[in-house]
N, C-alpha and C positions, 0 to 999 in steps of 0.2 A: 410572359408577355403575350397578349392577345394576338391573334393571327392578323387582324387588319392593321394594327399598329406596326406590326413587323413589315407588313407589305408596304405601308407608307414609308418606313424608313429605308426598305430596299430600293424603291423608286427614287428616293431623294439621294441616296448614297451613290446610285449608278448615273446621276445627272451632274453635268458640269455646269449647269445653269439654274435659274429659278424654275420651279414647277408650279403652275397655276393650281389653284383649288379646284377649278372647273376639271382640269385634266385628272387630278386624283379621285375626284368624285366619279368621272366617268369610267375610269380604270376599276374602281372598286364598287361600283353600282350603288353608291349612297348619295346623299346630298351634299352640298358645300358646307352646310351647317354641321354636318356629322364630321366632315373633314376638320373644320376649326376646332371642334370639341376634342377630336382625337389628337391633333397637334398640341392643343393645351395640356392634355394628359401626358403625352410624351415628354414636354418640356418640364413639367412638374417633377417627373420620374428622372430626368437627366440632369437637373440642376445640381444634384449631389456630386456628379462627377465632372462639373464644370463644362457642360455641353448644352448648347441651346440651338434649337431650329430658328434660323433667321426668317422673319416675316416681313413681307413688303405688300402694301395694299394693291399695287398695280401689278407687280412681278409674280408674286406668289411666296413659295417657300424654298429655302436653301440651307443645306448643311455644309459646313466648312471643314470641321474635324472629321473627315470620313473615316480615316483608319481608326480612330478611337471608338467611333460609334460601332463599326463592324466588329471590332474586338469586344465591345461590351455586349453587343446583341449575342455574339458566339457563346458568351458565358451564361446569358439568360436563357437562351432557348425559347421554345413556344410552350408555355406551362398551362395553358387553358384553352379548350376548344371554344370557339365562338362562331355562330352561323354568320358567314361573310358575305355570301353572294345572294342573289334574289332567290334562288332555288332552295338553298338551304333555310333561308329566313322563312320562306313560305312553308316548308315542311315543319319548321319549328312552330309557326303560329298554328298551322292545322293540329299539330299534336297537342299544343297548349289549349287551344279551344276545345279539342276533342275530350280532353281530360280533366281540365281544371275548372270545377263548377263554382266559379266566382267572377264577378265583374272585375274587369281590369281597365284602367284608363289608358288612353294613348300614351300619355306621359310615362306611366309606369312600364309600358312595353318599351317605349324609346330608351329609357334608362337601362332595361335589362339587356337590349340588343345594340346599344350605343349607336342609335340611328336618329335621324331627324324625324319630326312629325310627318313631313310629306312623304317620305320613304314608306313609313309604317301604314299611313293612310292608303298609299297606292297598293301595298301588300293586301291590306284588309279588304279593299274594294275588289282586288283579283279574287280573293277567296270567296267573297259574298256572290260573285258572279258565277264561280265554279259551283256552288252550292245550289244556286238557282237552276243552273244548267242540269246538275245531277237530279234535283228534285223533279225537274220538268221530264226527264227520261226514266224516272222511276215509275213502274207500272202498278205497283200495289201500294196501297195506302200506308202500311206499316213500314214500308221503305222510305217514307217520307221523314221519319223521325230524325232530327238533326244529329243525334249521336250516332245513329246508323249512318247516315251520309258522310259524317266526318270519318267514321271507320273505313268506309269505302273509298273515299278520296285519298286518304293516307295510304290505305293499300295499293292504290294505283300508282302513287308516287314512289312507293318503297316496293319495288318488284325484282330486285336483282340481290345477288350475294353481298354486293358493295353496299347496298342500301342498309344491310344489318350494322355495318360499321358507322354509317351516318346516323342511323337511329340511335345506336348506343351512345354516341357523342351527344346527341341532342337530348336524350334522356338524362345523361349526367349533367348537362347544363340546366334543364328544367328542374330537375330534383335537388341540384347543387350537390351531387354526390359523384365525384370523380371514379369511385370504385365500380360504379354501376355499369360501365362501359365493358368490362370483362364478364360481369354478371349477364348481360344481354347476349353476348356471343356464347357464353356457356349454355344458356336457355336454348339457342338455335341448335347446339350440337346435342344437348340432352334430349330435345324432342325428336331429332332424327334418329338417335339411338334408341329411343322409346319404340318407334315403328319398326325398326330393324330387328329389335329383341322379340317382337311380336310376329315376325315374319311377314310384315305388311310393307309394301311399297307406297311411297309418297312421293308426288312429283315436287320438284324444287320450289315451284310457284307456291303449292299449298303449303310447303314447309315454312316458306318465308312469311306467307299469310298468317299462319298461326302464331309464328314468333312475333310478327308486328302487332297482332291483336292482344297477345299476352303483355307485351310490353306497355301498350295504351292502357290496359286494365291495371298494371302495376303504378303507373302514373296517377290514375284515378284514384286508386286506393291510398296513395301518399297524400293526396289533397283532400279526399273525401274518406276519412277512416269511419269504421263502424257500420260499413255497408256489406260485410262479408255474409256469405251464403252458408247455411246449415244443412242444406239439402244436396250436397254434391253426389250422394250415392244414387240418386234417381237418373243421373245422366250416364253416358256411354262411359265403359271402363277406362278408354284412353282419355276422355276428358277429366276423369278423376285423377288419372296419373299425371296429366299436364299441370292440373291444379296443384299436386303435390311437389312438382318441379318448381313452380312459381313460390310456393311456400318456402321450400328449401333454399332457393337462390336469392329470394327478395324479402323473405317474411311478410309477404303481402298476401291478400286474398281478393276474391271476385265477388261481385254482387251477383244475385241471381239472374239479372238481366244480361250481364256480362257472360256468366256461364252458359245461358241458354244460347247465346249467339255463338261462342266458340264451340259449343257442343254441335251446333247445326253445321258448322265449318268442317269439323273433324268427322262428322258422320258422312257428310257429303264427299269428303276426301276418300274415305275408305270405299264408299260405294263407287266412286268414279274411278279410282286407282285399281280396284278388282276387275272392273271391266276393261282396263287398259291391257291387262296381261293378256288377253285374247287377240290382240293386234287386229281389230275388227277393220282398220282401214289401211292395212299394210299395202295393199295394191295401189292405193291413192298416193301414198308415200313414195313408193317405187316409181310411179309415173311422174311425180313431182320432181324427184332426184334426176330421172332420166330426161325431163323437159329442160331443167337448169342446164344440164350437160350439153344438150343439143343446141339450145339457145345461146349460152354464154361460154361454153367450153370449160366449165367448171365442174369438177367431179367431187361430189360429196358422198358417194357411195361407201367409202371407207371410214367415214366419220361416224361411228357407232353412237356417240353421245348426240349428235344432231339427230340422227335417225330416231333414237329413243325419245328425245324431247318432242319431235314433231309427232310421233305416234301417240305420246301422252296428250299433245295439245288438240289433235284432231278429234280424240273421242269426246273431249269438253266441248270443242267447237260444235261438232255434230249434234251434241245434246242440246246446246243453245239453239242452233238453227232449227232442229225439229220441234223445240218447245216454243219456238217464235220469240226468243229472247233477244231484244235489241240492245246488244252490248254497247257500252259507251266508254271510250278511252280518252281522257282529257288532254293527254300527250300526243295524240295522233298526228298533228300537223308537225310538231317538233321532231318526232320520229321519222316522218316522210322526209323532212328537210335535211336531217343530219344523216340518215342512211338511205340515200336515194337508190342505189344500185340494189341493195337488199330489198327495198320496197317494190322495185320493178320485178325482181324475182318472184316475191310473194304473190304478185298478181297472177302468175302462172297457176297457183294453187286455186285461187278463186275460179279460174276457167275450169279446172279439174273437177272440183266440188260441184259446179253448175252442171257440167256435162254428165258427171257420173251419178249425181243424186238429186238434180233438179232445184237445188238450194243456192241462195245467194248471200255471200259474205259481205258485210258493210265495211266501211273504212276502218273502223276501229278494230275489226277482227282482222283485217290485212295487216294493221300496225303491230299486232301481237305476234303474227308469223314473222314480220320484219325483223323483230328483236332476234328470234331464233336464228334466221338466216344471217343476220349481222354477226352474231357470235360465231357461227360457222365460217364466215369470211374472215374474221379476225385470226383464226387458225391457220387459213390458207396463207395469209400474209406472213412474210418472213420478217422477223423483228431485225431492227438495225443494231449492229453490235457496236457499243460506244466504249472507248478507252478515255478515261478522265485523267489528264496530266495537271497536277496542282500541288502547290506547297501549303495549302490552306489547313488550319487546325481542324482536328476531328469534327468538332460541333458544327463549323461552317461547311465542312464536307459533306456531312449528313444532310444538312439543310439543303445543299445543291442538289444531291441525289434524290431527295423526297420531291423537290420542285419539278425535277425532269420526269421523274416516274409519275407524278400526279398529272403533268400536262401531257405526256406522251403515252397514255395509259395502254399498256398492251403492244406498244409499236417498238419499244426499245429495249435492249438488254444491256446494263452497264456491266461489262465483263471484268473490269479492274480499275484501280485507281493507283497511279504511280507519281512519284515526284519528277520535277523537271530534270534534275541530275541523273536520275535512273533512266528516263527515257532517252536522253541524248547519249548516254554512255554504255547502256546494256541493250542486249538483244531481247526483244518483247516476244514471248513465245505465243501469247495469246493471239487468236485471230479477231481483227476488228475492222469495221467499216470505215468509222471515222473517229477522229480524236477532238475531244473538247478540252481546251486548254484556259486556265486563267492567267497564264503568262505568255510572253512571245517565245515561240519555239523554233528551233533550227530544223527545218524540215528534213525527214528522211525518206528517201525513195519516193514511192506514189502516195505516200500518206496524205489523207485530207484532213487539214487541221482548221477548226473552228475556234477563234479567239472569243471568249466570253467574259463576263463581269464576274466576280465573286459572288454576288447576289443576283441571280438571273432575273433579267427584265425582260418584257415582251419582245424587244428588238433582237435579244439573243435567241430567244425561242423561235422567232421567225427565221433567223439565219440557220439554226438547226433544222428547221422543218424541211428546208429544201433537201436535205440528205436523208429523211425519214421516210419510209414506205408507208405513205397514208392512204390506207382504205381500198385502193384498188389493186388488183393483182399485179399489174406492172406499174413501175414508177413512171408517172407522166408528168411532163412538164406543162403547166397550165398555159404559158405563153404560146406554146406550139399549137393550141387550139385555135388561136386567133387568126390563123391562116385560113380557117373555114368561115370567115365572114366575108361578106361581099358588099362594097359601098352601095351598089345598085339596090341592095335589099335592106336598106335601113329606111324606115318610114316614121313620120311623126303623125299620130292619129288625130288629124284636125277634124276629119268628117266624123259624125256622130253614128256609131254602128254598135250591134251587140257583139257578144264574144264569138259565137260562131261565124258571123259576118266577117269579124276580123281574121278568123283562121282561114276562111275561105279566100279572103283577099291576099293573105300572105301565101297561100298555097297556089293560087293562080298566077302570082309574080314569080315564084320559084319555077313554075312550069314554063313561063314564058322565057325564061333564061336557061332552059334545058336540064333543069335538076330532076324533073319527073317526066315520065313518058305518058302518063294518064292522070290528069288533074282530079277527075271526079273519083277515081278508085283511091288515089293518094288522100283526098279529102275525108273520104268515107273511112279510111282505116285510122286517121287521126280522131274522128268523132268517136269510133268504137273504143279507141284506147281512153279517151276522156271519160266515156261512160262506165268504163271498167274502174277506173281510179283517177280522180281528177289530178291533173298536172299543176293546178293552181296552188302556189304556196302561201303560207300564212303571212308572208311579208309582202304580198302584192305582185309577186312575179310568177307568170304563167310560162311553162316550159313545155308545149305540146310536141308529140312526136308519135310514130307509130311503134308497134310492137315488132316490125320486121326491118331488116336491113335491106331496104328496097329502093333505095335513092341511086340515081346515076353517079352522083359523087356526093361527098360530105359537105353540107353547106347549112348555115343557119340564117334565117330572115329575122330581123328585129323590128318591133313596132313599140314606139314610147308614146304613151298616152298622156297628152296634156290635161285631158279630163278622164279621170278613172271610169272604167265600166264595171258592172257587177254581174256575176253568174254564180248561181247556187248560193246567193248571199255572201260571196266573196268579192273583195275588192280587188281589180286588176289594174295595174299601172304601166307593166312592162310585159310584152309577149315576145319570147324567142322561140320561133318555130324551127324544128330541127329535121334535116334529112340526112341519114346515116347510111354509109355504104359497106363498112367492113368491121369485123370485130375490134380491130386496134383503135378504130375511130369512136366505137362504142364507149371504150374506157375513157377516152377524152371528153366524150359528152358528159358522162356521169361526174366527171371532176368539175366541169364548168357548171352543171346543174347544182352540185353541192356547194359551190362557190356562190352562185346566184341565189339559191334557196335559203342560205343563212345570212345573206348580205343585209345589213341594216341601212344601206344607202339606196333604197328603192326609189325614194322621192328624188334624189340627186340623179340617179340613172334616168328617171322619167323626164328629167329636164334637158337631156342631152339633145344637141341640135345636129350632130353628125355621128357617124359611126367611129371615128378615131376618138371623140369625146366619150362616147359610150364605153369603149374598150378601156381608155384611160381610167374611168370612173370604176370599172370592176376591180 
């Protein structure tokens, strides 16, 4: 059963009332037409066991025989990967367009992805804009070839080890070959071992890049046979070896253009990685780690993996800056919104590079450093240990664990699964933080028990989230941050002004109520922070603050703009100016920033007429 159909059934089984098609469409990021098509497919599949999803034009959809459906799903399992969310769909389409040299109609793509025309049209429009943006930022004419551009965009999207798993699934889906998933992962390992056997180091980023390019070429060969190269000997010996790995794993071959492109990447990797061994910028890395410790109280000095990766990255970074390469990352805004604390820390490196070398990092370069810092923060965070108490069958229990691990990636550790009888009558030796139970349990001692549905729904995940250590070093309750708002510092921007005028207005007001001792000095510090790395989020929320803890007390001033203003071509509808006093309050600030920066309710926030209404809408 396809993932999206399983998701629909999960939502319906966890609801005791009708669920509208609008709600299902919103939950799964598809159109209502796609939902109707999916429901029809489910019903045609379920008729043989005498089950039908009840449909009502006004109310939506409802399943009556929930237990029978759950049992049936447990036997079926998820037997086929399918791109289910916007990110996966767009990676699929990028990969498809980059590799399949033939025209495809919107209808054909809709049938392949089980989506409505509107959904696919929006995705194609997004990809077209991305291509134009890349083309505009390409300095050399040969870089404007569309195959090259597609390669570069797919590489940007797939830049972590987890991406290899996604790419393997998408490759299997495009080529209609389920066995290809393991082959992709084998290729990744084989290329790594190839470099190791030749006593060569290769950065993880370059390893992933070469693997991604190889897989793209395999898909091209699948749809465009007869374009293989007969001149592999003229390339670097490692390129020849990579070619042999692909032939062995996929029985595929590359065109001369593809070989030339991958040879360039491999040659550059070797050249770059050879330079890395000299640790040319070791002092910069030490200063960066020291500054993080002084500013945020976090010590990365014992994280050898982080230090090694930053050393690698700074060598590439300095090469680009010295060669005046204007790096472009299409995910910069998403990275800044999702990893705001890591983003703030990364700005420290920008200051070091400028002071020590007179070079300036752009926002895209900062976003790459942010990913390294975010990974280091993940290690600092302590995983929440979870004990599952359930009498579910193995298949349903397996689905439950997969859902939890996929949602709380790297944040939880499921230490054991026991039955209700075992929990209530035996002594549990494993140490755990919380218990997740699909049944009502008799509480033992100080145990924290969270009751959840067998098919975990978003409401269950929200309940669990309260007990999971999410991304800041100390667990912080968001509600406690609201103590740092002042009704006197809530404003509706009726008067027309630009962004800097709005910042000065808010700074002046906070000064009047005693939060700053020097208005001009504080305003200048805010502007310096903005010029280093803008605090304007992609969703229209700006969260300006200084780099220092120099406020008399922690407080936020809010301005909602009935008429949006623009700065650096970015739309702003809400401004939350922050004054911070202590490290503890700094953690709370970042929690609020992540909440505001990823909010999809900016327009609703901008319509707030009072502080209480604004807080309620957050």
